[in-house]
MARTI-147428 format. One record per residue: x, y, z of N, C-alpha, C in turn; residue in three letters. Coordinates in pm, whole numbers, plus 50000, padded with zeros to 5 digits. Layout:
// residues N
XYZXYZXYZALA
...
***
This chain:
// residues 454
431763072405547432593074405428432743089405402MET
433993093505387434273107605367433593113205244LEU
433533105005138432923109405012431463113505033GLU
430713105605110429323108905133429143120305233PHE
430183123205314430123135005402429973147605318ASP
430583147605200430453159205111429013160705062ASP
428323149705040426933150404998426043155405111LEU
426333151405233425513155805347425433171005356LYS
426513177605319426543192205324425563198605226LYS
425143191105125424263196405021422783193805048LEU
422483185905152421113181505177420393190605274LEU
419063190805267418273199005359418383193805502SER
418623180905519418833174805650419993165005637ASP
421173168505688422333159505673422103145505729PRO
421233144405831420983131405892420113122405805ASP
419613127705693418783119405604419623109705522SER
420943111205526421853102205455422593093505556LEU
422513080405538423143071105632424103061805559SER
425293060505615426233050205567426353039005669THR
425823041205789425713030605888424393023405859ASP
424493011405804423313004305756422812993605853LEU
423292994005977422962983306071421482982406100SER
420752993506092419302993406118418482995505990ASP
419122994005877418452997105750418362984905658LEU
418252973205718418182960905639416992960305546GLY
415892967305580414712967205492415002973405357ASP
416062981505348416392988305223417322979905135TYR
417592967505178418432958605099417602950405000PHE
416282950305015415452941104937414082947204912HIS
413282940604826411862943904810411072932004864ASP
409922928704804409122917504854409552904104796ALA
410642904004719411192891504666412292886504759THR
412952875604718414072870204794415402876804755GLU
415392885704656416612892604617417032902404726TYR
418332903404751418822912504854420272916104825SER
420632928804852422012933204835422212945904919ALA
423362947604980423622959705060424022971404972PRO
423502983304998423942995304925425163001404995PRO
425743011504933426813019204998426233028705102LEU
425043033905071424413043805159422923044205129ALA
422163050005221420723051805201420383066405226VAL
419753072705129419303086605142417793087105148LEU
417263092805255415823095305267415563109705223MET
415413111705094415243125305041414033132005103ALA
414163144705136413083152505196412333161005094ARG
412983163804981412373172204879413093170004747ASN
412593176804644413203175104511414633180104509ARG
414943190704584416313195904584417293185404637ASP
416863177504735417723166604784417993156504673ASP
416943153304597417103143704487418073149204384VAL
417883161804348418753168104248420203168204294THR
420413172204418421783172704471422423158904472ALA
421643149004513422173135404522422513129804384ALA
421643132104287421883126804153423113133504091VAL
423233146704105424413153704053425683148504118LYS
425643146804249426783141804325427203128004274PHE
426243119204258426553105604214427023105304068CYS
426433114003985426843114503844428303118803832ALA
428713128303913430093133203909431083122403951GLU
430643113104034431523102604088431213088804032ARG
430273088303937429883075703872429413065303974ASN
428633069804071428053061004172426653057104127ILE
426333044304116424983040304077423943044604180PRO
422713046704132421593050804217420433041104195ILE
419883036104303418663028104296417563035404369THR
416593040804294415463047804355414503037604416ALA
413793042004521412973032504596411773039704657ARG
410633032304660409453037304730409253029304857GLY
408173021604863407873013804984408503000004981ALA
409062995904869409702982904861408742971204858GLY
407532973204805406542962404799406582954904666THR
407502958404578407552952504445407922937804447GLY
407582930904340407802916504329408682912904209LEU
409582922104173410462919504060411932921204094SER
412262925104216413642928504249414042941904193GLY
413062949904152413352962504084414032973004168GLY
413802973104300414432983404384415482977404476CYS
415932965304448417072959604520418322967404478VAL
419152971704573420302980004536421202973704432PRO
421562981504332422562977104236423932976704304SER
424872969604245426192968204305426862981904321LYS
427302984804443427982997504469427093009704463GLY
425763007804482424813018804463424443025704593ALA
423953037804579423263044904686421763043004665MET
421043039104770419593038604763419053052604785VAL
418193057004694417573070204705416083067904729LEU
415663069304853414263067004888413473080004873SER
412323079004806411433090704790410193089404878THR
410243080704980409063078105062408613090205144GLU
409503100005165409123111805242408623123305156HIS
408593121605025408033131904936406533129304927LEU
405773135505018404373131505040403373142805012ARG
403733151904925402783162304886401503156104830LYS
400363161404869399083156404818398073167804811LEU
397763172104690396813183004667395733178304571GLN
394473179504614393333175604531392673188004474ILE
392393187904345391593198404282390263192204243ASP
389223193704328387973186704301387273191404174PRO
387443204004137386783209004016387423203103890GLU
388743202803888389463197303773389523182103777ALA
389153176103892389233161603914390663156603891LYS
391603163203958393003159403948393643159704086THR
394793153604096395583154004219397053155604182ALA
397773163504263399223164804250399813157704371ILE
400673147904346401153139204453402673137904450CYS
403253136904568404633132704578404723117704557GLY
405873112604515406013098204490405893089704617PRO
406003096004735405903088604859404493087004912GLY
403503092704843402103091304886401683076704871VAL
401073071304977400563057704973399303057304885ILE
399153046804807398023045804714396693047504786THR
396513040704898395253041604973395043055705027LYS
396103062505062395983076305110395393085305002GLU
395843083604878395273091304769393793087804751LEU
393483074904752392103070504733391203076104842THR
391633075104967390833079905080390633095105074ASP
391693102305039391603116905031390703121104916THR
390803114104803389923117204689388463115004726ALA
388193104404802386813101304841386213112204928GLU
387033119305003386543130505083385973141604995GLU
386383141704869385913151704772384903145604674HIS
384403133804704383433127404616384043121704490GLY
385343118504493386053113304377386783100404414LEU
387383094004315388163082004345389313080704248THR
390323073104291391473069504207391383054504186TYR
391013049904066390673035804046391793025604060PRO
393043028204014394043017404025394193012504169PRO
394162999304187394162993604322395052981304331ASP
396372983004324397252971404340396992964504473PRO
397292951704481397022944104602397712950204723ALA
398822957004701399582963304810399172977804833SER
397942981604793397552995704794397603002104932TYR
397552994205038397622999805172399043003905211GLU
400042999705134401423003105168402263007505049GLU
401863004204926402663008204811402573023204787SER
403643029004731403663043304702403343045904555THR
402883058004528402563061504389403803061604300LEU
404943065504357406163065304277406493051304230GLY
406363041404319406573027604281405533022804181GLY
404283027104201403213023304107403513028303966ASN
404003040603957404343046203826405543038803767VAL
406553036303850407763029603802407463015803746ALA
406443009003802406112995403757404822994903675GLU
404143006303659402823006603593401882996603659ASN
401692998203789400912988803868399472987603818ALA
398922975603830397542973003792396672971803915GLY
395922960903922395042958804037393812951003999GLY
392972948504100391802940204079390832946103977LEU
390772959403969389782966003883390342970103747ARG
391522964603711392212970003593391502967203461CYS
390772956103450390112953103323389102963903287LYS
388362968503386387322978503358387852992703363ARG
388722995503460389123009403483390533012703437PHE
391333002603401392673005403354393713004703464GLY
394973007403427396093006503518396683020403541VAL
397803020903611398363033803652398553043503535THR
399103038603423399393047703311398163054603256LYS
396983048503278395743054303226395283066403308ASP
395953069203420395553080303507396643090703528TYR
397853087803485398933097503498398813107903388VAL
398733120503427398593131303329399793140803331ILE
400723138503420401923146803424402933141203522GLY
404213143003491405283138403579406363149103590LEU
406973149603707408223157003725409263146703767GLU
410453147403706411483137503737412853143803724ALA
413783138703804415173143003797415933133303708VAL
416573138903605417323130703510418703127403565LEU
419433119003492420703113603541421783124203558ALA
421623135903497422603146703514422163156803619ASP
421013154103685420523163203789419553173603738GLY
419333174303607418353183703554416943178303578SER
415943187403567414573183803599413733183603472VAL
413003172803454412103171203339410663172103389LEU
409843180003320408413181003353407603177403228ARG
406623168803247405833164203133404353166203159THR
403563165603050402123166303063401653179103129GLY
400703178103221400153189903287401153196703379THR
402243189903413403293196103495404333203003409LEU
404193201903277405083208703183404273216903086GLY
404753217502962404033225302862402933217102795SER
403063203902801402083195302735402313193402587GLY
403313200402531403583199302387404773190202363ALA
404993186802236406153178802200405963164002226GLY
407083156902235407033142602258406373139402393PHE
405703128002399405063123702524406103116302609SER
407033123802666408153117802737407723111002866LEU
406623115702924406143109503046405803094803027GLY
405313091502908404953077502880406173068402884ASP
407353073902851408573066002858408973063003002LEU
408673072403092409073070603232408193060403304LEU
406923059503263406013049803327406473035803290ILE
406633027403392407093013503377408573012403343ALA
409343023303357410773022703328411593017903448SER
410943015303560411553008803676412773016103730GLU
412743029503726413833037303782415103037203700GLY
415023032803574416223032103490416443044603406THR
415443053503401415553065503315415593078503394LEU
414963078903510414883091203589414353087703728ALA
414443097503819413883096003954412653104903963VAL
411503099003978410243106403979410083114104109ILE
409733126904099409613135404218408213141504235THR
407383140904132406013145904145405153139304037GLU
403883136804073402983129503984401633136603981ILE
401123139303863399763144503848398883133403794ALA
397753131203859396843120603816395433126203800VAL
394663119703715393253123303704392433114603798ARG
391373120203848390443113303936389103112003863LEU
388273103103910386963101103847385883100403954VAL
384653101903910383523100104002383363085204032SER
383123081604157383033067504191381793060904134PRO
381903048104101380753040304056380153033004176SER
378853031104177378263023604289378723009204284PRO
378883002904401379312988904401378292979904333PRO
378772969904263377882960704195377562948404278GLY
377012938604214376702925804278377942917004279THR
378192910404393379322901204402378852886804376THR
379612879804294379302865904259380512857404295ILE
380282847004375381332837104404380882823804347LEU
381722817904263381402805104201382582795604218ALA
382302783304258383352773304268383132762604161SER
384242756304118384212746904007384982734204042PHE
384662723703966385322710703987386672709903916SER
386942719303826388242719403758388652733803728SER
389962736703733390422750203699390042754303558PRO
390032744703464389722748103325388282753003312ARG
387342746903388385952751503382385842766103426ASP
386572769503531386562783403578387192792603474ALA
388332788403419389002796603318388152798103193ALA
387422787603155386542788403039385412798303065GLN
384932798703188383882808503224384402822703206THR
385652824903246386272838103226386302841503078VAL
386742832002997386822834302852385442837002793SER
384432829502839383072831502788382542845402823ASP
382812849702945382322862802990382932874002907ILE
384242873402887384902884202813384552883702665THR
384422871702610384032870302469382652876302445THR
381782875302546380432880902535380402896102548ALA
381552902102572381622916702584381232922002721GLY
381132913202819380792917402955382082921703025ILE
382072933503084383252938503155382882940903301ILE
383082931103386382822933203529383802943303588PRO
383452948803703384392957603773385592949603819THR
385352937703873386422928903918386092914703875VAL
387102907303830386922893003802388232886003839MET
388202878903952389382872404006389262857203999GLU
390352850803963390422836303952391372830904060PHE
390982820104126391872812804217391772798004185LEU
392912791404167392832777004147392602770204283ASP
392422756904281392042749804403393052751104513GLY
394332750504479395362751504582395402765504643ASP
395232775804560395192789504612393982791304704ALA
392832785904662391642786704746391852779304877ALA
392542767804871392812760104993393732767805086ALA
394742774505031395642782605114394852793405188CYS
394012800505114393212811205174392252805505278SER
391692793905247390722787605337391382782805466ASN
392652778805457393392775005577393612787205666GLU
393812798605603394052811005677392772816005744TYR
391672815505672390362819805725389272812305649GLU
388502804305721387502795605659386402803505589LYS
386032798605471384882803805398383982792105363THR
382752792905403381822781605387381682777605240GLU
381792764605216381552759205083382772758104994GLY
383952762305044385142762404959386182752205000LEU
385832743105090386832733805144387402724505039SER
386642721204934387162712004832386992717404691ASP
387032730504676386902736604543388172734304462ALA
388022731004335389172729604245389572743104186ALA
388642752604187388902766304140387702774904177ALA
387942787704196386832796904223386982809604140ILE
385862815904114385832829304055385142838604153LEU
385692850504167385072861304243384862872904148LEU
383612877004132383262886904031382412897804095ILE
382722910304062381822921404096381332927503967GLU
380022927803949379452933103825379682948103816THR
379642953103693379742967403671378432974303700GLY
378462987603699377222995003723376342994503598ASP
375193000403605374263000003492373242988903512GLY
373142980003414372142969303421372692957703505GLU
372742960203638373392950603728372722937003721LEU
371382936903725370682924103725370922916403598GLY
370962923503484371182917003355372582911003349VAL
373582918603392374962913803388375142901803481GLN
374592902803602374692891703697374012879103643ALA
372892880803577372152869403523372962862503413SER
373592870303324374392864503217375612857203273LYS
376242863103375377412856803436377002843703503ILE
375862843803570375362831603633375142820703528ARG
374602824503414374352814603308375662808303260ASP
376712816403246378002811003202378582801803309PHE
378452805703436378952797103544378252783503542CYS
376942783803526376192771303525376502762903401GLU
376692769403288377052762303165378352754603181LYS
379262760303260380572754003280380642746003410ASN
379472741303455379372731403563379892736403697SER
379532748703733379952753603865379272745103974CYS
379982743304085379482734804193378752743104298ARG
379192755304317378602764104418378482778004358LEU
377342784404377377112797804323376462806404430LEU
377162816904470376602826204569376552840104507ARG
375382846104507375182859504450374762868804563ILE
375592879104586375362888104699375292902704651GLU
374082908504644373962922404599374322932504708PRO
374312928304835374612937504946376132939104960ASP
376612951504941378052954104940378712950405072HIS
378062953405182378642950505314378772935405335GLN
377712928005302377762913405320378762907005224LYS
378952913105109379882907505009381332908205055ALA
381642917005150383012918405197383552905105249GLU
382692897205313383132884205365383592874905253ALA
382932875705137383332867505023384692871804968LEU
384922884804967386172889904909387402886704995TRP
387192883005120388332879605205389072867305152MET
388402858805076389072847405014390242852104928VAL
390032862804853391082868304767392072876904844ARG
391562885104935392432894605004393392887705101ARG
393002876105150393852868905244394952861005176ASN
394912859805045395742850004976397242852504994LEU
397692864704975399132867304988399632864305128SER
398862868505229399252865505367399282850605391LYS
398292843605337398192829205359399362821705297ALA
399712825105173400802817905106402142820505176THR
402352832705222403612835805292403702828305424LYS
402582826405492402592819205619402832804305600GLU
402412798905485402492784605464403822780005404LEU
404662789505365405922785805300407092793405362ALA
408192786305382409402793005428410092800305314ARG
409912795105194410482801505075409352803104974TYR
409172815604926408012818704843408452827304725TRP
408032823204607408312830904485406992833104413VAL
406772845304363405542848304290405892853604152SER
405342847304050405522851703912404182856203855GLU
404222865503761402992869803697403172869803546ASP
402252863403479402262862303334400902866603282LEU
400822870503160399532874403103399412869102962ALA
398212864502929397922859302795396582864802750VAL
396292864102620394942868202576393882860002648PRO
392732866102672391692859102747391302845902684ASN
391322845002552390952832602484391922821302514SER
393162824802557394172814602588394322812202738ARG
393532819502817393632818302963393402804003010PHE
392402796602958392222782703002393452774002977PRO
394152776402866395332768302836396462770902935GLU
396632783502975397672786603072397332780703209LEU
396082781603249395652775803376395862760703375VAL
395522754203265395752739803251397232736403267ASP
398072744603209399502741803212400062743103354TYR
399592753003428400022754303567399602742103648VAL
398382737303626397922725303696398792713303661ALA
399192712203534400072701303491401432702203560GLN
401992714203566403282716003632403202712903781LEU
402082716703842401902714003984401872698904010ASN
401262691603919401182677003936402552670403916ALA
403382676403832404662670103797405822674603884GLU
405752686603940406892692204012406842688704161SER
407992686504223408022684304368407752697004448PRO
407782708604382407482721304447405992724204433VAL
405382729204539403952732404537403722745304458ARG
402782744704364402392756404285400922759404306LEU
400572771904303399172775504287399082788204204ASN
397892791204155397742802704066396472810304099SER
396532823204071395372832004088395642844204000TYR
394632852303980394932864003900393732872503864GLY
394052883603799393052892903749392562887303615HIS
391612878303625391232870403508390692878803394ALA
390152890403424389562898603320390552903003214GLY
391842904003250392832908003149393872897103126ASP
393532884803161394422873603131395672873103216GLY
395682880203328396862881203414396822870103518ASN
397792861003514397822849803607399092850403692LEU
398882850403824400002849703918400222835003954HIS
401472830903954401812817103991402732817704113VAL
402282811704223403062811104346403802797904356ASN
405022798604404405812786704437406002786604587PHE
405562776104652405642774904797406582763404831LEU
407642766304903408642756004932409022756405080ALA
409472744905132409852744305274411212750405304PRO
412022752805199413342758705221413832765005091SER
414962771605100415582777404981416872769904946ASP
416832756804962417992748704928418312750204779SER
419572748304741419932749504599419082740704508PRO
418732728704556417922719604475416542725304450LYS
415922730904553414582736504539414612749004452ILE
415582757704475415692769904395415892766304247VAL
416712756304220416942752004082415652746604019ALA
414862739404096413602734104045412612745504013GLU
412542755304101411652766704076412092774103950ILE
413372776103935413882782903816413562774903689GLU
413642761803699413312753303584411852754803544ARG
410972754803644409542755803614409202769903563VAL
409812780203619409572793803570409972794803424ILE
411092788603390411552788703251410502782603159ASP
409892771503202408832765103124407602774103114LEU
407242780603225406072789403226406242801103131LEU
407432806903133407712818203044407522814102898VAL
408112803002862408002798502723406552795602685ASP
405782789502777404392786502744403572799202729ARG
403752808802820403002821402809403302828502677ALA
404572829002638404932835502512404392827802393LEU
404372814602402403812806502294402322808802278ALA
401662813002386400222816002383399962830702349LEU
400982837302289400902851502252400742860402373ASN
401352856302485401272864002608402502872502630GLY
402682876802755403782885602791404392881102922THR
405622885202946406382880803064405782885303195LEU
405182897103194404682902703319403392910403296SER
402382907003376401132914303367401172927203447GLY
401942927403559401982939603641403182940503734GLU
403882929603763404982930403858406182938003803HIS
406372937703672407542943803612408632933503585GLY
409752938303532410852929503491411942928903598ILE
412492940503635413482941203741414652931803722GLY
415052925303833416072914803828415472901403791LEU
414212899503829413602886203822413422881003679ALA
413192890003584412822885203450413652891303337LYS
414662899203370415392905703261416082895503171LYS
416422883703227417092873503146416182867303041MET
414862869803055413892864102960413452874302855TYR
413852886802870413292897302786413572894902638LEU
414732889002608415042886802466414232875302406ASP
413452868302487412522858402433411232865002383ARG
410902876302444409682883402404409942893802297GLU
411112900302302411422911202209412602907502121PHE
412532911401994413632908401903414782918201923ASP
415892915701857417092923801876416892938501841ARG
416232941701727416022955901697415222963201805PRO
414212956501862413412962901967414252965302091THR
415022955302131415892957002248416952967702223LEU
417422968602099418412978802066417842992802084ALA
416562994602045415913007602064415773010702213VAL
415403000602292415283002702436416623007102496MET
417703000902453419033004502504419423018702460ARG
419023022502338419313036102292418573046402376LYS
417313043402409416543052502494417203053802631ILE
417633042602686418353042802813419593051502804LYS
420333050302696421583057902683421333072802667SER
420203076602606419873090802593419533096802729VAL
418693089802805418303094802937419433093603039PHE
420253083203026421243080003129422543075503064ASP
423293084803002424473080802924425553073903007PRO
425643077003137426643070403221426163056903273GLN
424873054403261424333041803309424333040303459GLY
424013051203532424063050703679422703048103743ILE
421603049203666420273047703725419823033203716LEU
419783026503831419343012603839419923004303725ASN
421233004003713421872999203590421672984403557PRO
421392976003657421312961603630419882956503624ASP
418902965403605417502961403604416902962703463LYS
415822955603442414942956803326415562951303197LEU
416642957403149417212953103020418212941803041LEU
418162931602955419142920802967420542925802931PRO
421542919302985422912923302954423172921502805ASP
423822931202740424092929902596425042918302570PRO
424852912102455425702900602420427112905102383GLU
***
């Protein structure tokens, strides 16, 4: 396209912009089933490329969809209609300041790369989304990614101390430690904004000293509610484990089909818990008491970190297992207060019994975050309609339990139609005003996050 030839002249590497998309199908979608072709794909090499591209598109009213590794589960980086995909995966600056316990990172840095590099300096970066081996920090910031350790250590926003971003007119915004640090906390608006307000080009994060690994506890139960009640009991008692993961019986069975774990062949639900540091024996003992009170069938306590790795494979294998067992797979994430977690788990079990589509659930139980998988043999219109019907029911139940639409996946395309069920009109109106201030032309990921105005 002649129009994009003009943009190539402005880039540090003209070949970084492609309009021949025959080998770029991966940039049409994320980890969901949503897919759409862009007009072009730009692999930005530096911030100047991002600035040039945004200015170019703003002048021509071309939509822009920013993208990291494409591991998201909300359709958030699926190209908008008539958009250019702007990938920041090659912005991979990584500088550690061990004395200040901070890191300056490009948005293309892989989460595990930051963690591994920090560990070389005796530090760690706690957020650990399930896709940490491939997800980028830019995507993590855009979605405010959580992870297995989020109840104790927090999520992405709890570690971001500064951002640099290119606004919709091509100007550069610096916040927090990358700016003056005074005035409005504008960086907080960019976190979880899903690429609708700006394109992130640099991220400053705080690092912490690592905690020693705790004791791992695996408990299986005869009913999902017993496991969920144990989660509620633990959190009500003020115990904050490093990790507390829930898998219902079907999720455990999926993982067990992928790789056998002794004692889990007929579990109705399991909990995987890693105690926090400090009084490890005391915390493990209290957790064991709650498991036994709620009629656990199998209890394995492993203080040796290396040996415990085998137990954790039940959880780590789950995404791979579910994808292998289904030709069509949809994953939703909802979150409710911990006291209501048993009710949500019960409801998923009820839907699984009633629906012709296979459902299972798992999640970061410590913060009430439940993932619900739909596993189907095809994507026929009938099956897709059934999944949409059940998701609609799940959304309403989670909100009725004082929960939220998404615990960590984000809104994107997948859930924007439900946003007006969680937020009232004045709140949505404020969100739209913020969008219009940052992006008056509406070119940044225009069809994501916010529902279409009535």
